[in-house]
BATI-884926 format. One record per residue (C-alpha): residue number from 1; residue in three letters; x negated, y, z negated. Coordinates in pm, 1 decimal, padded with zeros to 6 digits. Example, Ala and Ser with C-alpha at 12.3 -4.5 7.8 and 13.67 -1.06 7.14 Angstrom:
+-----+-----+----------+----------+----------+
|   k |   r |       xx |       yy |       zz |
+-----+-----+----------+----------+----------+
|   1 | ala | -01230.0 | -00450.0 | -00780.0 |
|   2 | ser | -01367.0 | -00106.0 | -00714.0 |
+-----+-----+----------+----------+----------+
end
This chain:
+-----+-----+----------+----------+----------+
|   k |   r |       xx |       yy |       zz |
+-----+-----+----------+----------+----------+
|   1 | met | -10309.9 |  14553.2 | -04796.2 |
|   2 | ile | -10680.3 |  14465.6 | -04756.7 |
|   3 | ala | -10692.0 |  14371.0 | -05124.8 |
|   4 | ile | -10394.5 |  14138.0 | -05075.1 |
|   5 | lys | -10556.1 |  13969.7 | -04773.9 |
|   6 | asn | -10879.6 |  13920.2 | -04964.8 |
|   7 | ser | -10688.0 |  13768.2 | -05253.5 |
|   8 | phe | -10538.0 |  13511.9 | -05015.0 |
|   9 | lys | -10888.8 |  13422.8 | -04899.6 |
|  10 | val | -11012.7 |  13387.7 | -05254.6 |
|  11 | phe | -10710.1 |  13191.3 | -05377.3 |
|  12 | pro | -10791.9 |  12859.3 | -05204.6 |
|  13 | ile | -11148.9 |  12881.6 | -05330.5 |
|  14 | ala | -11025.4 |  12947.0 | -05683.4 |
|  15 | val | -10787.6 |  12650.9 | -05662.6 |
|  16 | leu | -11067.1 |  12425.6 | -05535.1 |
|  17 | gly | -11291.2 |  12541.9 | -05816.3 |
|  18 | phe | -11018.3 |  12472.2 | -06069.8 |
|  19 | leu | -10968.3 |  12122.0 | -05935.2 |
|  20 | leu | -11341.0 |  12053.4 | -05942.7 |
|  21 | leu | -11363.3 |  12174.6 | -06300.8 |
|  22 | gly | -11072.4 |  11952.6 | -06395.8 |
|  23 | cys | -11231.9 |  11661.3 | -06216.0 |
|  24 | ser | -11561.6 |  11714.8 | -06396.2 |
|  25 | ala | -11397.3 |  11594.9 | -06716.4 |
|  26 | gln | -11188.8 |  11319.8 | -06558.9 |
|  27 | cys | -11447.8 |  11196.6 | -06309.1 |
|  28 | asn | -11701.5 |  11137.7 | -06585.2 |
|  29 | leu | -11487.8 |  10852.2 | -06714.2 |
|  30 | pro | -11642.1 |  10512.0 | -06635.3 |
|  31 | lys | -11566.4 |  10369.3 | -06292.8 |
|  32 | glu | -11491.0 |  10034.5 | -06453.6 |
|  33 | lys | -11210.2 |  10187.4 | -06652.1 |
|  34 | lys | -10876.3 |  10058.5 | -06527.5 |
|  35 | ser | -10535.6 |  10190.0 | -06616.8 |
|  36 | leu | -10451.4 |  10142.0 | -06983.0 |
|  37 | glu | -10181.3 |  09895.1 | -06893.6 |
|  38 | gln | -10419.6 |  09689.5 | -06681.8 |
|  39 | ile | -10673.8 |  09678.7 | -06964.1 |
|  40 | ser | -10411.7 |  09536.1 | -07198.1 |
|  41 | lys | -10330.2 |  09253.2 | -06956.2 |
|  42 | thr | -10680.2 |  09160.0 | -06841.6 |
|  43 | asn | -10754.7 |  08788.5 | -06870.7 |
|  44 | cys | -10441.6 |  08727.4 | -07077.9 |
|  45 | asp | -10251.7 |  08409.6 | -06990.6 |
|  46 | ala | -10094.6 |  08368.5 | -07335.8 |
|  47 | phe | -09784.0 |  08545.3 | -07465.2 |
|  48 | thr | -10009.0 |  08768.8 | -07677.1 |
|  49 | cys | -10385.0 |  08813.3 | -07644.5 |
|  50 | val | -10601.8 |  08972.8 | -07911.2 |
|  51 | ser | -10951.4 |  09068.4 | -07797.5 |
|  52 | glu | -11227.3 |  09323.5 | -07823.9 |
|  53 | val | -11243.9 |  09628.2 | -07598.6 |
|  54 | asp | -11385.5 |  09530.4 | -07258.6 |
|  55 | thr | -11766.1 |  09535.1 | -07297.2 |
|  56 | asn | -11830.1 |  09701.1 | -06959.6 |
|  57 | leu | -11588.4 |  09978.8 | -07043.9 |
|  58 | gln | -11734.7 |  10022.9 | -07391.1 |
|  59 | asp | -12090.5 |  10036.3 | -07252.2 |
|  60 | glu | -11994.6 |  10303.8 | -07000.9 |
|  61 | leu | -11818.8 |  10507.9 | -07267.4 |
|  62 | lys | -12122.1 |  10487.6 | -07494.7 |
|  63 | lys | -12334.5 |  10644.0 | -07221.4 |
|  64 | gln | -12106.8 |  10947.9 | -07257.1 |
|  65 | gly | -12127.7 |  10945.8 | -07635.5 |
|  66 | lys | -11780.1 |  10792.8 | -07662.9 |
|  67 | arg | -11622.0 |  10465.6 | -07764.4 |
|  68 | met | -11275.2 |  10312.8 | -07749.7 |
|  69 | leu | -11087.4 |  10205.1 | -08060.9 |
|  70 | gln | -10779.4 |  09983.8 | -08058.4 |
|  71 | ile | -10507.1 |  09874.5 | -08297.5 |
|  72 | tyr | -10289.7 |  09563.5 | -08263.4 |
|  73 | leu | -09949.5 |  09557.5 | -08434.2 |
|  74 | ile | -09822.5 |  09197.5 | -08417.4 |
|  75 | arg | -09479.9 |  09085.9 | -08534.3 |
|  76 | his | -09446.8 |  08769.3 | -08742.3 |
|  77 | ala | -09308.1 |  08439.6 | -08609.5 |
|  78 | lys | -08937.4 |  08364.0 | -08643.8 |
|  79 | pro | -08829.5 |  08269.2 | -08997.9 |
|  80 | asn | -08658.7 |  07933.4 | -09045.4 |
|  81 | val | -08325.2 |  08056.7 | -09178.0 |
|  82 | lys | -07978.9 |  07944.6 | -09072.2 |
|  83 | lys | -07758.1 |  08208.8 | -08914.1 |
|  84 | asn | -07376.7 |  08199.6 | -08909.2 |
|  85 | trp | -07127.0 |  08382.7 | -08691.5 |
|  86 | phe | -06949.9 |  08580.7 | -08965.8 |
|  87 | tyr | -07052.2 |  08700.7 | -09311.1 |
|  88 | ser | -06892.2 |  08862.8 | -09608.6 |
|  89 | ala | -07089.6 |  09144.1 | -09771.5 |
|  90 | asp | -07217.3 |  08904.9 | -10038.3 |
|  91 | glu | -07314.8 |  08645.8 | -09776.6 |
|  92 | ala | -07495.7 |  08908.2 | -09571.1 |
|  93 | arg | -07680.4 |  09015.7 | -09885.2 |
|  94 | gln | -07781.6 |  08654.2 | -09951.3 |
|  95 | tyr | -07898.5 |  08619.1 | -09592.8 |
|  96 | val | -08144.2 |  08906.3 | -09646.6 |
|  97 | leu | -08281.3 |  08732.2 | -09956.6 |
|  98 | asp | -08314.1 |  08403.6 | -09767.8 |
|  99 | tyr | -08479.4 |  08575.5 | -09470.4 |
| 100 | asn | -08738.6 |  08739.0 | -09694.7 |
| 101 | ser | -08835.5 |  08410.4 | -09858.1 |
| 102 | ala | -08796.9 |  08162.4 | -09570.1 |
| 103 | pro | -09096.8 |  07988.1 | -09411.5 |
| 104 | ile | -09160.4 |  08046.5 | -09043.4 |
| 105 | ile | -09054.0 |  07806.8 | -08769.0 |
| 106 | pro | -09366.2 |  07620.7 | -08649.4 |
| 107 | phe | -09495.8 |  07755.2 | -08318.9 |
| 108 | asp | -09753.9 |  07656.3 | -08060.0 |
| 109 | ser | -10076.9 |  07831.8 | -08152.5 |
| 110 | ser | -10158.5 |  07874.8 | -07781.8 |
| 111 | leu | -09890.8 |  08145.4 | -07765.8 |
| 112 | val | -10144.5 |  08382.1 | -07921.9 |
| 113 | ser | -10496.8 |  08384.6 | -07779.9 |
| 114 | val | -10769.4 |  08532.2 | -08000.6 |
| 115 | his | -11110.4 |  08647.0 | -07877.9 |
| 116 | leu | -11256.7 |  08855.5 | -08157.3 |
| 117 | arg | -11598.6 |  08878.3 | -08316.9 |
| 118 | pro | -11612.0 |  08701.5 | -08655.5 |
| 119 | lys | -11655.5 |  09022.3 | -08856.5 |
| 120 | his | -11291.4 |  09132.3 | -08833.8 |
| 121 | thr | -11054.4 |  09139.2 | -09129.4 |
| 122 | ile | -10691.4 |  09064.6 | -09042.3 |
| 123 | tyr | -10421.1 |  09250.6 | -09235.4 |
| 124 | cys | -10066.4 |  09139.2 | -09306.7 |
| 125 | ser | -09774.1 |  09228.9 | -09529.4 |
| 126 | ser | -09692.2 |  09077.0 | -09866.9 |
| 127 | leu | -09385.2 |  08894.2 | -09728.9 |
| 128 | pro | -09415.4 |  08517.1 | -09663.2 |
| 129 | arg | -09326.4 |  08528.8 | -09292.0 |
| 130 | ser | -09607.0 |  08774.0 | -09224.3 |
| 131 | gln | -09861.5 |  08587.9 | -09437.0 |
| 132 | glu | -09783.0 |  08249.1 | -09281.7 |
| 133 | thr | -09803.1 |  08389.1 | -08929.2 |
| 134 | ala | -10138.5 |  08553.1 | -08997.3 |
| 135 | leu | -10275.6 |  08230.8 | -09145.0 |
| 136 | lys | -10149.1 |  08026.0 | -08850.7 |
| 137 | ile | -10308.7 |  08255.9 | -08591.4 |
| 138 | phe | -10625.0 |  08376.8 | -08765.7 |
| 139 | gly | -10672.4 |  08181.6 | -09087.1 |
| 140 | asp | -10936.8 |  07937.2 | -08967.2 |
| 141 | lys | -11182.9 |  08204.8 | -08851.1 |
| 142 | phe | -11107.6 |  08539.7 | -09014.0 |
| 143 | pro | -11049.8 |  08671.9 | -09365.3 |
| 144 | ile | -10690.3 |  08781.9 | -09421.2 |
| 145 | val | -10584.6 |  09061.2 | -09655.0 |
| 146 | ser | -10221.2 |  09091.3 | -09765.2 |
| 147 | asp | -10091.0 |  09431.4 | -09875.1 |
| 148 | ser | -09740.4 |  09541.5 | -09973.9 |
| 149 | ile | -09791.2 |  09870.1 | -09788.9 |
| 150 | phe | -09732.5 |  09667.6 | -09471.0 |
| 151 | arg | -09402.2 |  09512.2 | -09583.4 |
| 152 | glu | -09091.2 |  09562.6 | -09374.3 |
| 153 | phe | -08854.5 |  09854.3 | -09438.6 |
| 154 | glu | -08613.4 |  09734.8 | -09703.7 |
| 155 | ile | -08240.9 |  09700.0 | -09642.7 |
| 156 | arg | -07953.9 |  09709.6 | -09891.2 |
| 157 | met | -07626.0 |  09568.9 | -09759.3 |
| 158 | val | -07323.3 |  09792.3 | -09808.6 |
| 159 | ser | -07055.7 |  09667.0 | -10047.2 |
| 160 | ala | -06716.0 |  09541.2 | -09934.3 |
| 161 | ser | -06440.1 |  09297.1 | -10026.5 |
| 162 | ser | -06543.4 |  08931.3 | -10012.0 |
| 163 | phe | -06239.0 |  08863.8 | -09790.1 |
| 164 | phe | -06372.1 |  09097.0 | -09520.7 |
| 165 | lys | -06611.1 |  08925.4 | -09276.9 |
| 166 | met | -06809.3 |  09059.8 | -08981.3 |
| 167 | pro | -07101.8 |  08948.4 | -08763.7 |
| 168 | leu | -07434.8 |  08992.4 | -08939.1 |
| 169 | gly | -07550.5 |  09247.9 | -08683.9 |
| 170 | ile | -07263.8 |  09480.9 | -08773.4 |
| 171 | trp | -07339.4 |  09455.8 | -09145.0 |
| 172 | gln | -07701.9 |  09535.0 | -09069.8 |
| 173 | ala | -07613.2 |  09827.6 | -08843.4 |
| 174 | phe | -07384.5 |  09988.8 | -09104.6 |
| 175 | ser | -07631.7 |  09924.5 | -09384.9 |
| 176 | arg | -07939.5 |  10038.7 | -09196.5 |
| 177 | gly | -07760.8 |  10338.0 | -09045.3 |
| 178 | ser | -07640.0 |  10467.9 | -09380.9 |
| 179 | trp | -07988.6 |  10413.8 | -09523.1 |
| 180 | met | -08147.0 |  10615.9 | -09242.1 |
| 181 | leu | -07896.0 |  10896.0 | -09304.0 |
| 182 | gly | -08017.7 |  10923.3 | -09661.2 |
| 183 | phe | -07757.8 |  10708.0 | -09834.6 |
| 184 | asn | -07744.9 |  10347.1 | -09948.9 |
| 185 | his | -08094.3 |  10328.0 | -10096.6 |
| 186 | arg | -08012.4 |  10258.7 | -10459.8 |
| 187 | gly | -08271.2 |  10013.7 | -10591.5 |
| 188 | ile | -08492.5 |  10032.4 | -10279.9 |
| 189 | glu | -08715.2 |  10295.0 | -10120.4 |
| 190 | ser | -08543.6 |  10572.5 | -09929.2 |
| 191 | his | -08587.5 |  10625.8 | -09556.4 |
| 192 | lys | -08810.6 |  10926.1 | -09632.7 |
| 193 | glu | -09027.6 |  10715.0 | -09863.0 |
| 194 | ala | -09049.6 |  10437.2 | -09603.2 |
| 195 | lys | -09167.6 |  10682.9 | -09335.2 |
| 196 | leu | -09435.8 |  10814.3 | -09571.6 |
| 197 | arg | -09547.5 |  10457.0 | -09634.4 |
| 198 | ala | -09569.6 |  10394.8 | -09258.8 |
| 199 | lys | -09781.8 |  10707.5 | -09223.3 |
| 200 | gln | -10018.7 |  10586.0 | -09494.3 |
| 201 | ala | -10028.7 |  10240.2 | -09331.9 |
| 202 | ala | -10124.6 |  10401.2 | -09000.6 |
| 203 | glu | -10402.6 |  10598.8 | -09169.7 |
| 204 | asn | -10537.0 |  10278.2 | -09325.2 |
| 205 | leu | -10546.0 |  10105.0 | -08986.4 |
| 206 | ile | -10721.6 |  10403.2 | -08828.6 |
| 207 | lys | -10997.5 |  10370.6 | -09088.9 |
| 208 | val | -11031.7 |  09999.8 | -09009.3 |
| 209 | ala | -11047.5 |  10074.4 | -08635.6 |
| 210 | his | -11327.0 |  10326.8 | -08690.2 |
| 211 | asp | -11521.9 |  10065.0 | -08885.5 |
| 212 | glu | -11455.0 |  09760.4 | -08665.9 |
| 213 | glu | -11338.5 |  09912.6 | -08332.3 |
| 214 | thr | -11042.3 |  09671.1 | -08332.4 |
| 215 | ala | -10786.0 |  09664.5 | -08614.5 |
| 216 | val | -10525.4 |  09387.2 | -08634.0 |
| 217 | leu | -10203.7 |  09388.1 | -08837.7 |
| 218 | val | -09945.6 |  09109.8 | -08858.4 |
| 219 | ala | -09630.5 |  09272.7 | -08990.2 |
| 220 | his | -09268.0 |  09348.8 | -08897.9 |
| 221 | gly | -09054.8 |  09498.7 | -08623.7 |
| 222 | met | -08938.8 |  09823.9 | -08782.4 |
| 223 | leu | -09266.9 |  09889.0 | -08960.8 |
| 224 | asn | -09466.0 |  09826.5 | -08643.3 |
| 225 | gly | -09246.0 |  10073.5 | -08458.8 |
| 226 | ala | -09289.6 |  10337.6 | -08728.1 |
| 227 | ile | -09667.3 |  10289.2 | -08742.2 |
| 228 | ser | -09684.6 |  10314.6 | -08362.5 |
| 229 | lys | -09504.8 |  10650.3 | -08371.7 |
| 230 | glu | -09743.2 |  10780.9 | -08636.8 |
| 231 | leu | -10044.1 |  10670.7 | -08432.4 |
| 232 | glu | -09909.9 |  10840.2 | -08119.9 |
| 233 | lys | -09878.4 |  11162.5 | -08318.4 |
| 234 | glu | -10251.4 |  11128.6 | -08390.8 |
| 235 | gly | -10337.3 |  11099.8 | -08021.8 |
| 236 | trp | -10339.2 |  10722.1 | -07981.2 |
| 237 | lys | -10220.4 |  10595.0 | -07642.7 |
| 238 | leu | -09963.6 |  10318.0 | -07623.4 |
| 239 | ile | -10061.5 |  10052.5 | -07368.8 |
| 240 | arg | -09825.6 |  09773.1 | -07470.0 |
| 241 | arg | -09505.9 |  09766.0 | -07675.2 |
| 242 | gln | -09400.4 |  09421.7 | -07797.9 |
| 243 | gly | -09446.8 |  09460.7 | -08171.4 |
| 244 | gln | -09073.1 |  09422.3 | -08230.5 |
| 245 | val | -09063.8 |  09077.4 | -08067.2 |
| 246 | asn | -09163.3 |  08766.3 | -08262.7 |
| 247 | leu | -09536.0 |  08705.5 | -08197.8 |
| 248 | gly | -09544.4 |  09009.3 | -07967.8 |
| 249 | ala | -09802.3 |  09286.1 | -08002.0 |
| 250 | thr | -09790.4 |  09661.1 | -07971.2 |
| 251 | ile | -10136.7 |  09782.9 | -07867.0 |
| 252 | leu | -10265.8 |  10137.4 | -07901.1 |
| 253 | val | -10605.9 |  10276.0 | -07804.1 |
| 254 | lys | -10800.4 |  10595.9 | -07853.1 |
| 255 | ile | -11132.4 |  10722.2 | -07712.5 |
| 256 | val | -11337.0 |  10903.5 | -07975.4 |
| 257 | asp | -11686.1 |  11047.3 | -08015.1 |
| 258 | ile | -11932.8 |  10770.7 | -08092.7 |
| 259 | asn | -12025.9 |  10928.2 | -08427.7 |
| 260 | glu | -11668.2 |  10957.9 | -08553.1 |
+-----+-----+----------+----------+----------+
end
């Protein structure tokens, strides 16, 4: 009984000690550090803002032997392609071809605000809509590198009678769904191959982030989503998810040792 009473006396002390130990790691974080969501919105009046990590935050992290890395996944502007209400399978297939080759609809450059040091290289996919968007936003100040590894996941429309017409979204849902289930990939990469490509794309961006602290990609909705998932598996924290909206950005950050 005495042992039990003593344990009750010791228990609060042990709990307090545990909390203090836990706080020792958390409380060493810089006071200037805001919530991740707040950091992503700081001084951003445009639809999408691309900037360096806050200098005060980075300075405080460096005192602890740490630094913050970030990756921007931006979706291209809207392509200038006409869309109808109903499509046959052949018409839906032609729409995909037109979409992949169409120029973008001109947009106000103030929608995307850029505050980056000149050293950054901007990456984009090999598809015209991604290249044109990257050039419009970054082309006057930053080098741009196009790479097919960042192209959108391919889609092959299912076959059907030319007399049978449906809304484009239904054709896409059937076609994309069967592709994701492991079918309907004749002549294009499989879903498994596309996921492996997204993983490699994520690894490439991580290397850029380690070199430049901020990595920027202008790509596509599905690819951005897949890259984001791969980054989260590697410990990156999602602070904004808009990389599936035209001109929107998904932003992920990670705090690493300064020598990494």
